[in-house]
All heavy atoms as an XYZ file, in Angstrom:
761
protein
N     109.380     60.812      0.062
C     110.793     60.984     -0.134
C     111.499     61.261      1.205
O     112.643     60.734      1.482
C     111.067     62.077     -1.100
C     110.708     61.826     -2.512
S     110.886     63.152     -3.642
C     112.659     63.566     -3.480
N     110.913     62.087      2.074
C     111.453     62.316      3.354
C     111.654     61.200      4.211
O     112.702     61.029      4.899
C     110.613     63.454      4.115
N     110.739     60.159      4.131
C     110.806     58.938      4.893
C     112.136     58.255      4.639
O     112.776     57.827      5.458
C     109.570     58.097      4.669
C     108.331     58.704      5.323
C     109.777     56.704      5.179
C     107.112     58.047      4.941
N     112.465     58.124      3.333
C     113.689     57.291      2.920
C     114.900     58.081      3.189
O     116.016     57.570      3.403
C     113.561     56.924      1.474
C     112.410     56.059      1.256
N     112.229     54.777      1.818
C     111.227     56.325      0.576
C     111.129     54.281      1.419
N     110.436     55.125      0.697
N     114.784     59.463      3.257
C     115.982     60.241      3.364
C     116.338     60.567      4.828
O     117.232     61.111      5.190
C     115.754     61.611      2.749
N     115.391     60.152      5.853
C     115.437     60.432      7.148
C     115.348     59.171      8.156
O     114.434     59.153      8.898
C     114.503     61.479      7.549
O     114.618     62.551      6.734
N     116.293     58.226      7.978
C     116.178     57.126      8.775
C     116.229     57.293     10.284
O     115.546     56.675     11.071
C     117.284     56.221      8.376
C     118.247     57.197      7.680
C     117.431     58.252      7.160
N     116.934     58.310     10.695
C     117.046     58.657     12.172
C     115.598     59.149     12.610
O     115.149     58.772     13.760
C     118.002     59.739     12.419
C     118.062     60.175     13.825
C     118.695     59.055     14.691
N     118.836     59.503     16.117
C     118.327     58.795     17.119
N     117.762     57.570     17.005
N     118.410     59.239     18.347
N     114.880     59.934     11.919
C     113.497     60.289     12.273
C     112.661     59.134     12.377
O     111.874     58.910     13.345
C     113.000     61.362     11.234
C     111.529     61.564     11.592
C     113.766     62.638     11.328
N     112.752     58.205     11.433
C     111.973     56.957     11.500
C     112.288     56.190     12.723
O     111.340     55.608     13.345
C     112.170     56.157     10.154
O     111.922     56.851      9.087
C     111.528     54.787     10.266
N     113.450     56.009     13.131
C     113.998     55.262     14.292
C     113.310     55.955     15.544
O     112.728     55.344     16.526
C     115.465     55.353     14.484
C     116.012     54.641     15.602
C     117.533     54.729     15.625
O     118.195     54.587     14.570
O     118.064     54.953     16.789
N     113.338     57.249     15.678
C     112.743     58.001     16.824
C     111.259     57.760     16.930
O     110.681     57.509     17.886
C     113.043     59.499     16.687
C     114.538     59.761     16.895
C     112.212     60.348     17.777
C     115.049     61.108     16.569
N     110.619     57.850     15.694
C     109.116     57.757     15.712
C     108.820     56.298     16.114
O     107.714     56.033     16.656
C     108.601     58.120     14.398
C     108.687     59.625     14.066
C     108.140     59.949     12.603
C     107.928     60.506     15.046
N     109.552     55.381     15.651
C     109.328     53.965     15.899
C     109.393     53.618     17.448
O     108.524     52.952     18.080
C     110.260     53.042     15.184
N     110.352     54.293     18.077
C     110.511     54.172     19.504
C     109.331     54.768     20.251
O     108.780     54.324     21.226
C     111.753     54.841     19.992
C     113.046     54.128     19.613
C     114.342     54.858     19.982
O     114.224     56.075     20.206
N     115.449     54.195     19.864
N     108.762     55.851     19.696
C     107.664     56.607     20.261
C     106.338     55.886     20.128
O     105.550     55.875     21.026
C     107.653     58.063     19.722
C     106.660     58.927     20.357
C     106.816     60.283     19.755
C     105.856     61.314     20.347
N     106.134     62.655     19.948
N     106.118     55.317     18.890
C     104.840     54.801     18.563
C     104.711     53.279     18.298
O     103.705     52.654     18.569
C     104.302     55.460     17.238
C     104.042     56.923     17.462
C     104.849     57.844     16.743
C     103.081     57.430     18.208
C     104.755     59.144     16.870
C     102.967     58.761     18.435
C     103.759     59.655     17.742
O     103.615     61.050     17.829
N     105.871     52.678     17.976
C     105.791     51.203     17.681
C     106.128     50.321     18.856
O     105.451     49.428     19.249
C     106.805     50.835     16.530
C     106.756     49.350     16.300
C     106.366     51.625     15.292
N     107.231     50.693     19.568
C     107.641     49.936     20.648
C     106.500     49.813     21.788
O     106.276     48.745     22.247
C     108.919     50.504     21.337
C     110.137     50.375     20.382
C     110.440     48.902     19.981
O     110.278     47.955     20.794
O     110.608     48.698     18.818
N     105.898     50.779     22.161
C     104.759     50.695     23.184
C     103.705     49.859     22.693
O     103.107     49.093     23.593
C     104.229     52.155     23.331
C     105.361     53.015     22.918
C     106.010     52.266     21.845
N     103.450     49.747     21.408
C     102.305     48.913     20.970
C     102.749     47.372     21.118
O     101.852     46.519     21.237
C     101.957     49.133     19.524
C     101.431     50.544     19.225
C     100.988     50.610     17.783
C     100.144     50.782     20.158
N     104.051     47.124     20.986
C     104.411     45.712     20.969
C     104.036     44.981     22.294
O     103.938     43.822     22.354
C     105.877     45.624     20.689
C     106.099     45.987     19.228
C     107.520     45.508     18.741
N     107.480     45.659     17.263
C     108.445     46.201     16.588
N     109.504     46.702     17.174
N     108.351     46.434     15.313
N     103.956     45.803     23.385
C     103.465     45.167     24.660
C     102.091     44.546     24.619
O     101.767     43.791     25.333
C     103.453     46.331     25.705
C     104.753     47.033     25.997
C     104.630     48.185     26.982
O     103.447     48.393     27.462
O     105.610     49.010     27.054
N     101.339     44.950     23.582
C      99.911     44.577     23.477
C      99.734     43.260     22.842
O      98.655     42.734     22.559
C      99.125     45.552     22.815
O      99.103     46.802     23.607
N     100.887     42.678     22.317
C     100.834     41.360     21.681
C      99.877     41.515     20.408
O     100.077     42.444     19.469
N      99.070     40.509     20.275
C      98.197     40.542     18.933
C      97.280     41.743     18.908
O      96.866     42.035     17.780
C      97.437     39.146     19.012
C      98.216     37.945     18.621
C      98.956     37.990     17.337
O      98.229     38.361     16.297
O     100.105     37.732     17.288
N      96.881     42.218     20.058
C      96.027     43.431     20.016
C      96.700     44.578     19.283
O      95.946     45.432     18.853
C      95.620     43.786     21.470
C      94.556     44.954     21.481
C      93.273     44.707     20.854
C      94.764     46.019     22.196
C      92.305     45.717     20.969
C      93.831     47.053     22.246
C      92.611     46.844     21.613
N      97.948     44.581     19.309
C      98.589     45.644     18.478
C      98.185     45.772     16.982
O      98.067     46.850     16.485
C     100.196     45.529     18.646
N      97.977     44.553     16.396
C      97.453     44.593     15.027
C      96.151     45.242     14.863
O      95.887     45.922     13.923
C      97.425     43.158     14.449
C      98.732     42.505     14.437
N      99.737     42.872     13.640
C      99.278     41.484     15.211
C     100.796     42.067     13.818
N     100.535     41.243     14.837
N      95.266     45.098     15.873
C      93.978     45.757     15.801
C      94.076     47.154     15.991
O      93.325     48.057     15.409
C      93.086     45.141     16.844
C      92.726     43.661     16.578
C      91.890     43.008     17.689
O      91.567     43.724     18.652
O      91.606     41.861     17.480
N      94.974     47.722     16.809
C      95.356     49.017     17.118
C      95.741     49.690     15.833
O      95.330     50.750     15.397
C      96.243     49.243     18.278
C      95.586     48.854     19.541
C      96.676     50.744     18.266
C      96.582     48.920     20.756
N      96.806     49.031     15.152
C      97.250     49.593     13.884
C      96.151     49.634     12.785
O      96.195     50.587     12.116
C      98.456     48.665     13.431
C      98.945     49.018     12.066
C      99.617     48.803     14.446
N      95.388     48.607     12.713
C      94.241     48.635     11.747
C      93.360     49.807     12.022
O      92.918     50.533     11.093
C      93.457     47.329     11.887
C      92.202     47.316     10.928
C      91.366     46.071     11.309
O      91.121     45.712     12.504
O      91.020     45.392     10.260
N      93.038     50.112     13.251
C      92.252     51.130     13.616
C      93.020     52.546     13.393
O      92.243     53.522     12.842
C      91.846     51.105     15.101
O      91.107     49.899     15.397
N      94.172     52.599     13.649
C      94.874     53.884     13.347
C      95.020     54.188     11.823
O      94.758     55.297     11.446
C      96.428     53.792     13.775
C      96.648     53.888     15.377
C      98.116     53.471     15.645
C      96.318     55.306     15.772
N      95.161     53.194     11.058
C      95.181     53.334      9.589
C      93.811     53.672      9.081
O      93.767     54.728      8.362
C      95.633     52.001      8.862
C      95.695     52.110      7.438
C      96.230     50.840      6.814
N      97.597     50.536      7.195
C      98.641     51.100      6.988
N      98.698     52.252      6.174
N      99.892     50.783      7.369
N      92.762     53.182      9.648
C      91.326     53.509      9.124
C      91.118     54.956      9.537
O      90.631     55.742      8.865
C      90.418     52.601      9.776
N      91.536     55.334     10.745
C      91.412     56.729     11.435
C      92.082     57.657     10.443
O      91.484     58.720     10.057
C      91.870     56.721     12.758
C      91.695     58.003     13.481
C      90.429     58.421     13.866
C      92.795     58.826     13.753
C      90.303     59.632     14.623
C      92.747     59.989     14.568
C      91.458     60.462     14.895
O      91.318     61.626     15.526
N      93.277     57.520     10.101
C      94.070     58.400      9.236
C      93.586     58.384      7.823
O      93.371     59.464      7.270
C      95.519     58.016      9.261
C      96.347     58.768      8.295
C      96.224     58.248     10.706
N      93.278     57.279      7.237
C      92.777     57.121      5.951
C      91.416     57.794      5.671
O      91.087     58.134      4.665
C      92.723     55.725      5.472
C      94.097     55.122      5.117
O      95.100     55.833      5.223
O      94.165     53.803      5.134
N      90.766     57.926      6.777
C      89.297     58.495      6.702
C      89.312     59.907      7.281
O      88.168     60.305      7.802
C      88.299     57.549      7.416
C      87.878     56.376      6.505
O      87.173     56.466      5.699
N      88.620     55.223      6.882
N      90.398     60.556      7.200
C      90.459     61.932      7.763
C      90.039     62.161      9.075
O      89.355     63.207      9.442
C      89.771     62.917      6.766
C      90.340     62.997      5.251
C      90.081     61.803      4.540
O      88.891     61.306      4.482
N      91.019     61.303      3.809
N      90.318     61.204     10.033
C      89.994     61.353     11.415
C      88.517     61.292     11.678
O      88.052     61.781     12.645
C      90.671     62.480     12.050
C      92.209     62.286     11.908
S      93.200     63.790     12.411
C      92.745     64.887     11.000
N      87.719     60.743     10.771
C      86.325     60.694     10.876
C      86.044     59.244     11.452
O      86.125     58.228     10.852
C      85.672     60.835      9.493
C      84.193     60.829      9.614
O      83.586     59.835     10.220
N      83.441     61.661      9.005
N      85.677     59.286     12.868
C      85.461     58.021     13.478
C      84.343     57.065     12.941
O      84.584     55.885     12.642
C      85.324     58.241     14.988
C      86.678     58.585     15.593
C      84.732     56.886     15.711
C      86.733     58.926     17.070
N      83.174     57.619     12.625
C      82.199     56.825     12.057
C      82.612     56.164     10.647
O      82.359     54.932     10.504
C      80.961     57.714     11.911
C      81.201     58.706     12.998
C      82.635     58.985     13.001
N      83.239     56.998      9.825
C      83.664     56.477      8.510
C      84.774     55.412      8.753
O      84.844     54.467      8.077
C      84.106     57.634      7.691
N      85.675     55.756      9.604
C      86.806     54.806      9.856
C      86.242     53.411     10.419
O      86.676     52.379      9.924
C      87.774     55.407     10.914
N      85.249     53.544     11.378
C      84.730     52.319     11.909
C      84.126     51.498     10.735
O      84.224     50.248     10.761
C      83.750     52.613     13.016
N      83.319     52.113      9.855
C      82.622     51.387      8.773
C      83.713     50.785      7.874
O      83.504     49.705      7.278
C      81.796     52.374      7.957
C      80.443     52.717      8.672
C      79.508     53.445      7.632
N      80.061     54.633      7.131
C      79.968     55.891      7.730
N      79.421     55.968      8.920
N      80.545     56.951      7.225
N      84.781     51.414      7.675
C      85.814     50.988      6.812
C      86.459     49.644      7.179
O      87.120     48.920      6.284
C      86.826     51.955      6.436
O      87.710     52.141      7.560
N      86.494     49.328      8.440
C      87.241     48.103      8.817
C      86.476     46.847      8.942
O      87.160     45.775      8.782
C      88.122     48.274     10.104
C      87.823     49.536     11.062
C      89.569     48.301      9.756
C      88.765     49.598     12.111
N      85.278     46.604      9.188
C      84.285     47.210      9.944
C      84.220     46.818     11.430
O      84.271     45.645     11.685
C      83.024     46.824      9.147
C      83.335     45.423      8.685
C      84.822     45.398      8.534
N      84.096     47.850     12.264
C      83.850     47.625     13.650
C      82.825     48.655     14.205
O      82.649     49.647     13.537
C      85.138     47.700     14.438
C      86.107     46.730     14.130
C      85.773     49.156     14.463
N      82.317     48.377     15.333
C      81.400     49.384     15.913
C      82.262     50.664     16.356
O      83.526     50.614     16.619
C      80.759     48.856     17.234
C      79.630     49.558     17.825
N      79.960     50.717     18.602
C      78.342     49.450     17.577
C      78.743     51.113     19.023
N      77.759     50.537     18.301
N      81.663     51.764     16.279
C      82.376     53.006     16.599
C      82.957     53.100     17.981
O      84.035     53.587     18.194
C      81.494     54.368     16.392
C      81.108     54.445     14.910
C      80.299     54.296     17.231
N      82.193     52.422     18.893
C      82.858     52.316     20.276
C      84.122     51.398     20.324
O      85.030     51.679     21.108
C      81.854     51.901     21.245
C      80.715     52.887     21.537
O      80.946     54.124     21.217
N      79.615     52.424     21.998
N      84.116     50.420     19.478
C      85.305     49.514     19.448
C      86.552     50.393     18.836
O      87.600     50.350     19.385
C      84.988     48.279     18.536
O      83.935     47.562     19.071
C      86.217     47.437     18.367
N      86.208     51.203     17.811
C      87.264     51.932     17.261
C      87.725     53.069     18.222
O      88.989     53.178     18.462
C      86.806     52.650     15.926
C      87.753     53.567     15.291
C      88.958     52.703     14.727
C      87.199     54.510     14.327
N      86.799     53.646     19.015
C      87.145     54.565     19.998
C      88.075     53.995     21.070
O      88.995     54.570     21.570
C      85.986     55.296     20.626
C      85.359     56.229     19.673
C      84.155     56.965     20.461
N      83.563     57.975     19.599
C      82.287     57.797     18.972
N      81.693     56.709     19.381
N      81.867     58.687     18.284
N      87.700     52.781     21.476
C      88.445     52.154     22.504
C      89.822     51.807     22.024
O      90.833     52.013     22.794
C      87.813     50.697     22.868
C      88.670     49.869     23.727
C      88.882     50.204     25.019
C      89.368     48.847     23.218
C      89.754     49.484     25.881
C      90.217     48.042     24.005
C      90.518     48.339     25.349
O      91.285     47.618     26.089
N      90.077     51.281     20.789
C      91.273     51.002     20.316
C      92.199     52.319     20.138
O      93.393     52.201     20.454
C      91.227     50.367     18.869
C      90.645     49.013     18.922
C      90.499     48.430     17.537
N      89.812     47.122     17.572
C      89.583     46.504     16.376
N      89.864     47.066     15.232
N      89.023     45.342     16.405
N      91.539     53.413     19.712
C      92.352     54.684     19.538
C      92.694     55.173     21.035
O      93.852     55.666     21.204
C      91.543     55.776     18.877
C      91.235     55.311     17.373
C      90.293     56.338     16.801
C      92.459     55.201     16.576
N      91.847     55.065     21.934
C      92.093     55.458     23.300
C      93.209     54.523     23.904
O      94.146     55.127     24.576
C      90.830     55.407     24.169
C      91.075     55.902     25.549
C      89.766     55.959     26.311
N      88.996     54.731     26.333
C      87.799     54.586     25.680
N      87.265     55.496     24.990
N      87.182     53.348     25.791
N      93.292     53.269     23.578
C      94.242     52.373     24.081
C      95.635     52.824     23.519
O      96.682     52.827     24.164
C      93.862     50.865     23.667
C      94.805     49.966     24.334
C      94.508     49.864     25.845
N      95.344     48.926     26.432
C      96.406     49.240     27.291
N      96.452     50.480     27.799
N      97.293     48.348     27.731
N      95.621     53.153     22.104
C      96.810     53.633     21.601
C      97.376     54.959     22.360
O      98.554     54.986     22.652
C      96.623     54.083     20.195
C      97.731     54.813     19.490
C      98.820     54.266     19.032
C      97.651     56.296     19.315
C      99.902     54.981     18.564
C      98.669     57.043     18.815
C      99.821     56.304     18.434
N      96.543     55.792     22.669
C      96.888     56.977     23.344
C      97.469     56.673     24.757
O      98.486     57.140     25.193
C      95.739     57.994     23.458
C      95.276     58.587     22.210
C      94.070     59.525     22.354
O      93.290     59.266     23.219
O      94.064     60.411     21.433
N      96.834     55.705     25.426
C      97.282     55.319     26.669
C      98.661     54.764     26.662
O      99.563     54.941     27.524
C      96.359     54.286     27.344
C      94.991     54.846     27.767
C      93.964     53.793     28.214
O      94.231     52.628     28.018
O      92.869     54.249     28.553
N      98.884     53.838     25.719
C     100.062     53.098     25.553
C     101.293     54.028     25.101
O     102.476     53.860     25.556
C     100.131     51.989     24.591
C      99.260     50.840     24.935
C      98.935     49.946     23.672
C      99.905     50.056     25.991
N     100.993     55.078     24.347
C     102.016     55.919     23.793
C     102.252     57.268     24.520
O     103.241     57.960     24.387
C     101.827     56.253     22.370
O     100.596     56.929     22.222
C     101.867     54.911     21.496
N     101.118     57.641     25.274
C     101.199     58.913     25.961
C     100.928     60.052     25.061
O     101.337     61.185     25.353
N     100.480     59.745     23.829
C     100.256     60.750     22.797
C      98.673     61.031     22.599
O      97.916     60.028     22.859
C     100.865     60.375     21.553
S     102.660     60.288     21.678
N      98.298     62.101     22.041
C      96.955     62.376     21.777
C      96.663     62.563     20.246
O      97.381     63.362     19.575
C      96.513     63.531     22.557
C      96.590     63.336     24.005
C      97.698     63.874     24.688
C      95.682     62.521     24.701
C      97.837     63.623     26.063
C      95.865     62.309     26.085
C      96.866     62.819     26.758
O      97.046     62.551     28.085
N      95.694     61.764     19.739
C      95.361     61.831     18.398
C      94.655     63.163     17.897
O      94.440     63.401     16.695
C      94.557     60.586     17.962
C      95.272     59.331     17.997
C      94.458     58.147     17.864
C      96.344     59.327     16.827
N      94.335     63.908     18.872
C      93.766     65.291     18.447
C      94.807     66.260     18.190
O      94.586     67.315     17.660
C      93.005     65.920     19.706
C      91.697     65.129     20.011
C      91.902     63.891     20.865
O      93.027     63.762     21.538
O      91.034     62.996     20.879
N      96.086     65.942     18.444
C      97.272     66.756     18.139
C      97.693     66.448     16.712
O      97.979     65.318     16.338
C      98.347     66.271     19.175
C      99.617     67.186     18.997
O      99.783     67.907     17.989
O     100.501     67.093     19.765
N      97.733     67.481     15.933
C      98.043     67.410     14.545
C      99.441     66.730     14.352
O      99.607     65.875     13.409
C      98.051     68.674     13.797
O      96.752     69.262     13.984
C      98.377     68.561     12.248
N     100.370     67.127     15.192
C     101.808     66.479     15.106
C     101.691     64.998     15.218
O     102.424     64.296     14.599
C     102.653     67.162     16.084
O     102.832     68.602     15.863
N     100.929     64.449     16.249
C     100.791     63.064     16.423
C     100.296     62.456     15.183
O     100.839     61.390     14.710
C      99.925     62.738     17.550
O     100.557     63.385     18.813
C      99.730     61.314     17.875
N      99.225     62.955     14.552
C      98.631     62.278     13.443
C      99.661     62.275     12.225
O      99.771     61.291     11.558
C      97.373     63.103     12.905
C      96.867     62.585     11.645
C      96.273     62.941     14.057
N     100.531     63.321     12.071
C     101.446     63.358     11.032
C     102.594     62.309     11.357
O     103.005     61.523     10.378
C     102.158     64.773     10.913
C     101.112     65.736     10.373
C     103.367     64.750     10.034
C     101.456     67.199     10.418
N     102.982     62.228     12.530
C     104.086     61.190     12.998
C     103.495     59.808     12.820
O     104.232     58.874     12.302
C     104.505     61.499     14.373
C     105.237     62.771     14.452
C     105.667     63.172     15.898
O     105.170     62.584     16.830
O     106.475     64.110     16.041
N     102.280     59.659     13.293
C     101.624     58.270     13.153
C     101.508     57.892     11.539
O     101.845     56.791     11.245
C     100.284     58.133     13.814
C      99.484     57.022     13.371
C     100.459     58.166     15.330
N     101.227     58.837     10.797
C     101.100     58.561      9.369
C     102.479     58.221      8.820
O     102.556     57.260      7.917
C     100.622     59.773      8.634
O      99.329     60.167      8.976
N     103.440     58.793      9.311
C     104.885     58.522      8.897
C     105.179     56.999      9.251
O     105.669     56.260      8.427
C     105.820     59.353      9.503
C     107.263     59.255      9.275
C     108.072     58.216      9.471
C     108.146     60.283      8.702
N     109.407     58.427      9.096
C     109.483     59.696      8.676
C     107.931     61.550      8.264
C     110.582     60.492      8.164
C     109.107     62.337      7.836
C     110.335     61.775      7.802
N     104.857     56.654     10.456
C     105.177     55.290     10.958
C     104.340     54.396     10.224
O     104.890     53.267      9.845
C     104.854     55.241     12.407
C     104.910     53.828     12.928
C     105.924     56.079     13.295
N     103.104     54.639      9.965
C     102.243     53.661      9.127
C     102.794     53.431      7.778
O     102.818     52.296      7.247
C     100.802     54.086      9.185
C     100.094     54.089     10.459
C      98.695     54.767     10.263
C      99.834     52.757     10.911
N     103.297     54.534      7.171
C     103.884     54.390      5.813
C     105.184     53.564      5.914
O     105.394     52.723      4.964
C     104.140     55.768      5.358
C     104.693     55.832      3.858
C     103.675     55.326      2.918
O     102.424     55.565      3.114
O     104.003     54.788      1.864
N     105.965     53.687      6.817
C     107.257     52.873      6.933
C     106.921     51.485      7.299
O     107.469     50.571      6.589
C     108.158     53.502      7.970
C     109.366     52.633      8.186
C     108.718     54.821      7.624
N     106.227     51.222      8.265
C     105.933     49.877      8.705
C     104.891     49.139      8.155
O     104.702     47.942      8.360
C     105.897     49.960     10.341
C     107.178     50.352     10.962
C     107.367     51.597     11.266
C     108.154     49.344     11.207
C     108.658     51.903     11.902
C     109.337     49.625     11.777
C     109.553     51.056     12.256
N     103.954     49.862      7.435
C     102.815     49.183      6.901
C     101.960     48.476      8.016
O     101.657     48.988      8.999
N     101.715     47.262      7.695
C     100.834     46.438      8.620
C     101.742     45.557      9.611
O     101.222     44.794     10.351
C      99.962     45.574      7.842
C      99.019     46.357      6.986
C      97.904     45.522      6.353
N      97.235     46.186      5.454
C      96.389     47.153      5.491
N      96.075     47.624      6.694
N      95.782     47.701      4.515
N     102.978     45.772      9.514
C     104.011     45.027     10.247
C     104.440     45.574     11.563
O     105.522     45.382     12.039
C     105.225     44.793      9.379
C     104.947     44.029      8.154
O     104.007     43.157      8.155
O     105.666     44.212      7.112
N     103.589     46.436     12.180
C     103.955     46.997     13.380
C     103.964     45.963     14.553
O     103.545     45.430     15.186
C     102.932     48.143     13.921
C     103.109     49.339     13.083
C     102.090     50.416     13.518
C     104.504     49.960     13.160
């Protein structure tokens, strides 16, 4: 409900997390897939890697690339909450 009631928050989060990914072209889709798996699997990297399926090192690389592009850290609870918000709004269309 908050997502639909707060379009300004969505806009801010899109600038923070979506725009930097767009620089990566097609690789952005792989980063998004990895983020979704990471969040959906309670930040458990081996489980997330199995769910997509990719090697754990591939998943780690993609997540690290996300952090580099956005300047955010996935160990930060606030980042995970905000990324979850963005994934909910944009789905697979980042």
